[in-house]
C-alpha positions, 0 to 999 in steps of 0.5 A: 500500500502507498500512504499519502498524508492528507490535510488533517493531521494523522489522516492518510489515503491508502492506495493499492499497489496491484500486481496485475496479469491477464487474470486481473490483479492482486493487492494487499488491502490491509497490513498491520506492519505497513500501517505501523510503518506509516505511523498508524499504530491502531488495533482494529477491533470491529468491522462493519459494512454499510449498503446504500441502495440509492445514489445521494444517500448521505451518512454523517457526520458521525463519531464516538467520544472518549473513552470510546473514540474510534479511528476508522479505515474506510473503503468503498467496495461497490459503487463510489462515495464522496467521503468527508471528515472534520478534525474535532481534536482540540489539541490538533494542529488541524483542529476544525479543518476537514478533508474530502476524497472520492473513494470508489470500488474500481480504484480500491483506495481507502482512507484512514480517519483518526479518532476524534474526527467526525466522519460522513459520506455521500453515495455517488452511485446506486448500490454502494457498499462501504466497509469500515474497520474501527479501533473501538467497539460501538458504544451507543452512549458515546455515539454523536452526530453533527449536522451534515449540512452545517456551513461551519464544517465547510463540506461541499457535498456533491449532490443536492437533496441527499437522502438522510436519516431522521437522526442525521437530519436532527443532529446538532450544529457544530457550535452546539456539539462543541458547547455540549 
């Protein structure tokens, strides 16, 4: 894997290094040693798959707070997504800054989202699957959301009128989240 640092401290885009022949290709998608070599020393304890049937589905902005904060390794395995996250770590040099990347099944890239960042994505195709590895088990009492459309996040979502869950639609603004 090739790790490209992103604008948020500790975040990376992980690109595949395929070995190809006439049958297709083979590529490592996860390796603890390679992650550690890139400065990502995280034990992933849980993995989840999210399927979105319709283009424009938006999931976010989600995070878990301490002591259950979770880093995520996110890969789109079918379809394509616009993936975004915002640094909410008060001591970070990139506090309140965000990053957005497009992930798709064809390229196979993944993104490493550090713990303490709010994360979300919007599907760019019907029948999109997103695979997450997380460094912390799901803890409902630590789950938080920030309103995906809050201008303070600075995210330029690519598709208008997204399909959003009632929970995400009712999420607090960034200012409300920070006051809590």
